[in-house]
N, C-alpha and C positions, 0 to 999 in steps of 0.2 A: 487552375489546379496547382497545389504545392507538390513538388517532387519528394517522394519518400526515399530514404536512404536505406541501407542494406540493414542496420542495426534496428531502425524503427519498424520496417516491415516485418523483421524476424520477430521482435517482441509482440507486435500486434497478431500475427499469425499464431503465436505460441499461446498467447493469453486467450484469444478466441477459441482455441481448440479445449481450453480448461473449463471456461465458464458456461454458465446456463443462459446468460444473456449476451450474446456476441456482438449484438447492434449497439450495446452501451459502452463497448471498449473503445477508448480513445487514447492515443498516444502523441504527445507533443515533444518536440526536438528542439533543444537549444545548445548552441555551442559557445564556449567562453574560454578564458585562459586554462580552466581546470580540465577541460575536456568536453565530451558530449553528456548532456543531462535529458534522459528520456523520462517524462513525467507520464505516469499511467493513471487513467481514470476509469473505473469500471462500476457496474452497479453495486448499490449497497448490499444487496443479497449474495454478490460473489466475492465480497472481501475475503470471507473466511476460506474460500477456495484458493484465491490468489496468494494469500499469505501462508496458509497451511498451519499444520500443527507445530507449535513452537516456532513458526517462522521458516521452516524448511522448505517450503516451496518457493517463497520469496528469494530465500538464500540460492536455491538453484538456479532460479531465473537470473539472478545477479551473476553467478558464475558462468551461465552460458553466455551472457551479455559482454563478459570480459573477454571470452574468446572470440566472439564477433568482433570486438573492439581490436584485438591484438591483430587479427587478420586484416583490419583496415587502418592500422597504426593509430588507433584513438583510444582514450580512457573512456569507456562508457559507464555511466552511473544511472541508477534507477530511483526514481521517487515515486512512491505509490500515494496518490492523493486520497486522503478521507473523503467519503462521500457525504453529500449534504444530509444532515440529520443523522451523522454517525453516532457511534456510542459514546464517545468522549471517554473520560476516566472510568475504570471498572470499579465502581463504589456501589454496592448494593445497599438496601436501607439499613442493614445492620452495621454498615461501615460508615455511615454519614457521621461527619464531625459534629461533636456536641458543642453547644455553645456555652453552656454553663455546668458546674458541678450540680446544680439543683436539678438540671434534666437527667442526669445520670443516676442521682438519689431517687428521683420519682420513678425511673424505670425499675428500680430494685424493689420497690413497693415494701419497704421495711416496716 
């Protein structure tokens, strides 16, 4: 069993308290010359909760991780993984790219 570090345990505990599916929360930890990278994976249904309105929840989590990192003399960064089957770019049917001028003119029904 891999040992968990303070930053990894903290992130896991924090996110599990926020989400509806805590069993789906996974945190991977990598260390390189840039510092510590924590990669967070959550259930697709919980992405909105973790990111929050205008990204405010994710910003708050990153701020807290910076504090944990300072206490352990490390720079801690957070990457939130896009779940399988994620939304991708936000383009509704009305915003799809048109392939030709004829398509646009047909839609106008002149």
